[in-house]
Every structure is written in structure tokens, then in C-alpha cells.
KEROFI-297835 format. One record per residue (C-alpha): residue number from 1; residue in one letter; x, y, z. Coordinates in Angstrom, 2 decimals, padded with zeros to 5 digits. Layout:
! residues N
{NUM,'a',{X,Y,Z}}
...
This chain:
! residues 257
{1,'m',{-014.72,056.71,046.34}}
{2,'d',{-018.44,056.61,045.55}}
{3,'l',{-019.04,053.78,043.13}}
{4,'d',{-022.30,052.73,041.53}}
{5,'s',{-022.87,049.10,042.47}}
{6,'e',{-024.55,048.52,039.10}}
{7,'t',{-021.53,049.75,037.15}}
{8,'p',{-018.98,047.07,036.19}}
{9,'q',{-015.58,047.75,037.73}}
{10,'k',{-013.10,047.40,034.91}}
{11,'i',{-009.54,046.34,035.53}}
{12,'g',{-006.80,046.07,032.94}}
{13,'i',{-004.49,043.05,032.96}}
{14,'w',{-001.48,043.83,030.78}}
{15,'s',{001.08,041.08,030.11}}
{16,'f',{004.27,041.27,028.07}}
{17,'p',{007.56,039.40,027.48}}
{18,'l',{010.64,040.75,029.25}}
{19,'d',{013.15,039.38,026.74}}
{20,'c',{013.15,041.62,023.68}}
{21,'a',{015.29,042.49,020.66}}
{22,'v',{018.62,044.11,021.58}}
{23,'e',{017.83,047.24,019.58}}
{24,'l',{014.81,047.95,021.80}}
{25,'l',{016.84,048.09,025.04}}
{26,'p',{018.27,051.62,024.53}}
{27,'l',{014.72,052.82,023.82}}
{28,'a',{013.54,051.25,027.06}}
{29,'e',{016.39,052.75,029.08}}
{30,'r',{015.60,056.26,027.83}}
{31,'l',{012.12,055.99,029.34}}
{32,'l',{013.44,055.35,032.86}}
{33,'s',{014.20,057.84,035.59}}
{34,'a',{017.74,058.34,036.88}}
{35,'e',{016.81,056.37,039.99}}
{36,'e',{015.56,053.44,037.92}}
{37,'r',{018.75,053.44,035.82}}
{38,'t',{020.79,053.33,039.01}}
{39,'r',{018.75,050.37,040.25}}
{40,'a',{019.27,048.62,036.91}}
{41,'s',{023.04,049.08,037.14}}
{42,'r',{023.12,047.17,040.44}}
{43,'f',{022.08,043.85,038.91}}
{44,'h',{025.00,041.42,038.67}}
{45,'l',{023.52,039.35,035.84}}
{46,'d',{022.95,041.09,032.52}}
{47,'q',{019.74,039.15,031.87}}
{48,'h',{018.25,040.39,035.14}}
{49,'r',{019.28,043.96,034.33}}
{50,'r',{017.70,043.80,030.87}}
{51,'r',{014.47,042.34,032.22}}
{52,'f',{014.27,045.01,034.92}}
{53,'v',{014.71,047.76,032.31}}
{54,'v',{011.99,046.33,030.05}}
{55,'r',{009.62,045.75,032.98}}
{56,'r',{009.90,049.31,034.26}}
{57,'a',{009.68,050.79,030.76}}
{58,'m',{006.57,048.75,029.89}}
{59,'l',{004.94,049.82,033.17}}
{60,'r',{005.54,053.40,032.11}}
{61,'v',{004.09,052.76,028.64}}
{62,'v',{000.89,051.31,030.15}}
{63,'l',{000.43,054.10,032.70}}
{64,'a',{001.21,056.79,030.11}}
{65,'h',{-001.47,055.33,027.85}}
{66,'l',{-004.03,055.59,030.67}}
{67,'t',{-003.09,059.13,031.70}}
{68,'a',{-002.33,060.76,028.32}}
{69,'a',{001.24,061.42,029.49}}
{70,'r',{004.59,060.53,027.98}}
{71,'p',{006.17,057.39,029.45}}
{72,'s',{009.22,059.37,030.59}}
{73,'e',{006.93,061.86,032.41}}
{74,'i',{005.42,059.24,034.71}}
{75,'q',{006.39,059.88,038.34}}
{76,'f',{005.96,057.66,041.37}}
{77,'i',{005.80,058.29,045.07}}
{78,'v',{006.62,055.44,047.45}}
{79,'a',{004.41,054.93,050.49}}
{80,'n',{005.56,053.78,053.92}}
{81,'h',{005.70,050.12,052.97}}
{82,'k',{007.22,050.67,049.52}}
{83,'k',{004.00,050.50,047.50}}
{84,'p',{004.46,052.94,044.60}}
{85,'r',{001.67,055.33,043.68}}
{86,'l',{001.19,057.40,040.59}}
{87,'v',{001.61,061.16,041.06}}
{88,'t',{001.51,062.24,037.43}}
{89,'r',{-001.79,063.61,036.09}}
{90,'d',{-004.53,061.11,037.00}}
{91,'s',{-003.24,059.90,040.36}}
{92,'s',{-006.52,058.07,041.04}}
{93,'i',{-005.35,055.16,038.93}}
{94,'e',{-004.35,052.18,041.04}}
{95,'f',{-001.74,049.77,039.71}}
{96,'s',{000.35,046.81,040.69}}
{97,'s',{003.03,044.91,038.82}}
{98,'g',{004.81,041.57,038.99}}
{99,'h',{007.19,039.44,037.01}}
{100,'s',{008.49,035.90,036.76}}
{101,'e',{011.07,034.57,034.33}}
{102,'d',{010.28,036.13,030.91}}
{103,'c',{006.81,037.47,031.73}}
{104,'g',{005.81,040.82,033.20}}
{105,'v',{002.30,041.79,034.22}}
{106,'v',{000.67,045.09,035.20}}
{107,'v',{-002.85,045.38,036.63}}
{108,'t',{-004.67,048.73,036.61}}
{109,'g',{-008.00,049.89,038.01}}
{110,'q',{-009.84,052.36,040.25}}
{111,'v',{-009.66,050.39,043.51}}
{112,'p',{-006.71,049.19,045.62}}
{113,'l',{-005.30,046.05,044.02}}
{114,'g',{-002.33,043.73,043.87}}
{115,'v',{-000.96,041.14,041.46}}
{116,'d',{001.61,038.36,041.54}}
{117,'i',{002.81,035.93,038.89}}
{118,'e',{004.89,032.77,039.14}}
{119,'a',{006.27,030.41,036.50}}
{120,'l',{004.88,026.87,036.62}}
{121,'g',{008.22,025.32,035.73}}
{122,'r',{010.41,027.31,038.10}}
{123,'p',{012.60,024.91,040.17}}
{124,'i',{011.86,025.71,043.81}}
{125,'d',{011.65,023.83,047.10}}
{126,'y',{007.95,024.56,047.38}}
{127,'l',{007.28,022.31,050.40}}
{128,'g',{010.24,023.81,052.24}}
{129,'i',{009.06,027.35,051.50}}
{130,'a',{005.46,026.54,052.46}}
{131,'g',{006.53,024.96,055.74}}
{132,'r',{008.67,027.95,056.66}}
{133,'y',{006.49,030.88,055.57}}
{134,'f',{002.86,029.79,055.14}}
{135,'a',{000.13,029.39,057.73}}
{136,'d',{-000.05,025.86,059.17}}
{137,'e',{-003.35,025.02,057.48}}
{138,'e',{-002.05,026.18,054.09}}
{139,'y',{000.99,023.95,054.48}}
{140,'a',{-001.22,021.01,055.49}}
{141,'d',{-003.52,021.58,052.52}}
{142,'i',{-000.60,021.67,050.09}}
{143,'q',{000.76,018.43,051.53}}
{144,'r',{-002.62,016.77,050.98}}
{145,'i',{-002.78,017.72,047.29}}
{146,'p',{-001.74,014.68,045.22}}
{147,'g',{000.87,014.41,042.49}}
{148,'c',{001.74,017.24,040.12}}
{149,'a',{-001.21,019.29,041.38}}
{150,'r',{000.70,019.92,044.62}}
{151,'r',{003.01,022.39,042.85}}
{152,'i',{-000.05,024.18,041.45}}
{153,'g',{-001.49,024.40,044.96}}
{154,'f',{001.73,025.96,046.22}}
{155,'l',{001.80,028.53,043.40}}
{156,'n',{-001.86,029.35,043.96}}
{157,'c',{-001.06,030.01,047.61}}
{158,'w',{002.13,031.96,046.95}}
{159,'t',{000.66,034.26,044.30}}
{160,'g',{-002.48,034.74,046.40}}
{161,'k',{-000.49,035.79,049.46}}
{162,'e',{001.82,038.11,047.50}}
{163,'a',{-001.07,039.76,045.63}}
{164,'y',{-002.99,040.20,048.90}}
{165,'v',{-000.20,042.05,050.75}}
{166,'k',{000.35,044.21,047.66}}
{167,'a',{-003.35,045.11,047.55}}
{168,'l',{-003.18,046.08,051.23}}
{169,'g',{-000.16,048.23,050.50}}
{170,'v',{001.91,046.64,053.28}}
{171,'g',{004.17,044.31,051.32}}
{172,'l',{006.23,041.78,053.22}}
{173,'s',{006.15,043.90,056.38}}
{174,'k',{003.09,041.72,057.09}}
{175,'s',{003.87,038.18,058.17}}
{176,'l',{002.75,035.59,055.63}}
{177,'r',{001.67,033.44,058.59}}
{178,'s',{-000.80,036.09,059.81}}
{179,'f',{-003.40,035.18,057.18}}
{180,'a',{-004.44,032.27,054.98}}
{181,'v',{-005.74,031.95,051.42}}
{182,'q',{-007.40,029.18,049.42}}
{183,'c',{-004.84,027.18,047.50}}
{184,'a',{-006.36,023.87,046.30}}
{185,'p',{-006.57,023.73,042.47}}
{186,'d',{-010.26,022.71,042.63}}
{187,'e',{-011.27,025.57,044.97}}
{188,'p',{-012.04,029.16,043.99}}
{189,'p',{-009.37,031.61,045.18}}
{190,'g',{-010.11,033.72,048.22}}
{191,'l',{-009.08,034.85,051.70}}
{192,'r',{-009.74,032.41,054.55}}
{193,'w',{-008.82,034.59,057.51}}
{194,'d',{-006.55,037.43,058.56}}
{195,'n',{-005.56,037.98,062.19}}
{196,'d',{-004.81,041.66,061.57}}
{197,'t',{-008.13,042.88,060.19}}
{198,'r',{-011.80,042.91,061.09}}
{199,'t',{-012.82,043.33,057.45}}
{200,'p',{-014.90,040.33,056.27}}
{201,'c',{-012.97,037.98,054.01}}
{202,'s',{-015.70,038.30,051.37}}
{203,'e',{-014.71,041.94,050.80}}
{204,'y',{-011.39,040.88,049.29}}
{205,'h',{-011.85,039.66,045.73}}
{206,'f',{-009.38,037.14,044.30}}
{207,'l',{-009.03,036.37,040.59}}
{208,'r',{-006.74,033.58,039.43}}
{209,'y',{-005.58,032.93,035.87}}
{210,'t',{-003.23,030.50,034.16}}
{211,'d',{-001.74,029.87,030.76}}
{212,'d',{000.65,027.07,029.78}}
{213,'e',{003.56,028.60,031.72}}
{214,'y',{002.37,030.89,034.52}}
{215,'v',{-000.08,031.36,037.38}}
{216,'v',{-001.38,034.89,038.05}}
{217,'t',{-003.46,036.03,041.01}}
{218,'v',{-005.11,039.45,041.28}}
{219,'v',{-006.60,040.77,044.55}}
{220,'l',{-008.96,043.76,044.73}}
{221,'t',{-010.27,045.61,047.78}}
{222,'d',{-012.94,048.29,048.37}}
{223,'l',{-014.86,046.91,045.43}}
{224,'t',{-018.49,047.37,044.51}}
{225,'g',{-020.12,046.11,041.35}}
{226,'v',{-019.17,043.31,039.00}}
{227,'i',{-015.52,042.85,038.03}}
{228,'e',{-014.87,043.17,034.31}}
{229,'p',{-011.26,042.17,033.47}}
{230,'d',{-009.83,043.46,030.19}}
{231,'f',{-006.81,041.47,028.98}}
{232,'h',{-004.00,043.01,026.93}}
{233,'s',{-001.14,040.92,025.58}}
{234,'l',{001.55,043.44,024.61}}
{235,'s',{004.48,043.30,022.22}}
{236,'p',{007.92,044.72,023.14}}
{237,'t',{007.47,047.00,020.10}}
{238,'s',{005.36,049.07,022.50}}
{239,'l',{008.71,050.49,023.66}}
{240,'q',{009.33,051.90,020.19}}
{241,'a',{005.76,053.08,019.58}}
{242,'l',{005.51,054.60,023.11}}
{243,'r',{002.02,053.13,023.41}}
{244,'p',{000.62,049.63,023.96}}
{245,'q',{000.95,047.41,020.89}}
{246,'r',{-000.85,044.07,020.70}}
{247,'n',{001.23,040.92,020.65}}
{248,'a',{000.65,038.24,018.02}}
{249,'p',{-000.05,035.56,019.01}}
{250,'e',{-001.68,036.86,022.16}}
{251,'t',{-001.34,035.20,025.55}}
{252,'i',{-004.60,033.49,026.51}}
{253,'w',{-005.27,033.72,030.24}}
{254,'r',{-007.72,031.12,031.52}}
{255,'p',{-009.69,031.52,034.77}}
{256,'s',{-008.65,028.93,037.36}}
{257,'p',{-010.25,026.79,038.58}}
């Protein structure tokens, strides 16, 4: 892709609640493919099934808006490492999605990208997970972070690592110990090192955002120009309108740190 370095590279960050009014669920289900409905039926807990249906339907609404298609017309092809790509109409659009608790997020753009989101209040054994899956220096850094900020450091690291492997298109086939990211709350997000690539760390661009409940990290690759994020806080009524509808009040994402 030949990009003008003077042209801002716009990315869309679309967030939306996954818990919606009961009457909207049949509308959401009708937007899904047969394969997605089968996947939904495999969830044991009804809440997880409903959230999956809304998440996939909202992804379709966002992508349909960007491609002038109908949400039900959106088609995906899955690459070797399970990264979905758009094959309907404008297949040059890159996208990534994530979810945590009641919040879903989709990021769209013209360069390879990845996103991950985690709830600040989610009860997890973060030191145990970090010690088992993270690079040694990441684990040491998280241990050194004092007080309540230690949990933030873990979530910064976790979302950074997840978003990075999504941007690469390799998913969890890549060991989380094979690379390290910045995680301290007072440090800008970024890649420290990666044993599997010769690409300079500075060529991977990390954006981190928070609100009162979640941490979100976005990673972009093959980027030239200035990043211009465009935030969209969507209402579940988008499922009825078949196009993005603004939420009121809107979620306010703050850059972090």
C-alpha cells in the first residue's frame, strides 16, 4: 500500500454495550450467518450467548456502514491463524474486535491492526497469569508497581500483548513469552523487543485508552503518517436501524498515560 506520509491515517474505534433490550436480540440473530448462529448455540450460559450474538451483529453493522453493504451480506474469510478478513466489497478494510464483560469494541482502518479490551474490575489472578505467560522482565516490572496500580500494569501488558498478536495476524500461535511490551502506568505503550522479527520496535504503534471501567490497547503496523483516531460510542439500537447509532451518554476514552 502506497501511503502519503503527510496524510493522517484515520482509524475508527467503535465501542458498544453487549447487554441490550430483549426485543433487539432476534434482530441481532437475523444478521448472523448460519455458522455464527451455530457458534452461539454452543455457549452454555445464556448471558454469554446473548453477548456473542450482539457482538457479532454489531461488528457486521460497523463493517456494513463502511462498505455500503447490508450487515447480513458481510462475509469473512479466516486466515491460517484464525484472523478473519473481510471479503465483501471493499476487502481493503482492516478490522479487529475484542470484548470484555459488557463492552465490545471494533477497530477499523487501512493498515494491519489489532485491539484488546479488559475490564478493570474483573477478578483475576493477575500475578499468577503474568508469572506463567509473560516475559520475565514484564513479570518483574508488574511486581515492582506499587499498590492498586499493579493491576493496571498487568492489564496494560495483557491488552498490549493480545492486540500485538492480533495485529500480526498470528493470534496465540505466537508465544506470549517471545516478546515484551511496556506495561508501567506512567510509561507510554510500545513494543520492547520481539525474538521472532527483525522489524524495529518503533514500527509498531501502540495506543492505549481507558475509561472508568476498561483498558483498551490498539496496535497498528505498516503505518506512515500521523494517527487520527475517530471514536464512536454506539447504541444497541444500531441493530434495529442497521447502521451505527450514537449512544447517549457517550463513552469517553482517555489516552493513557
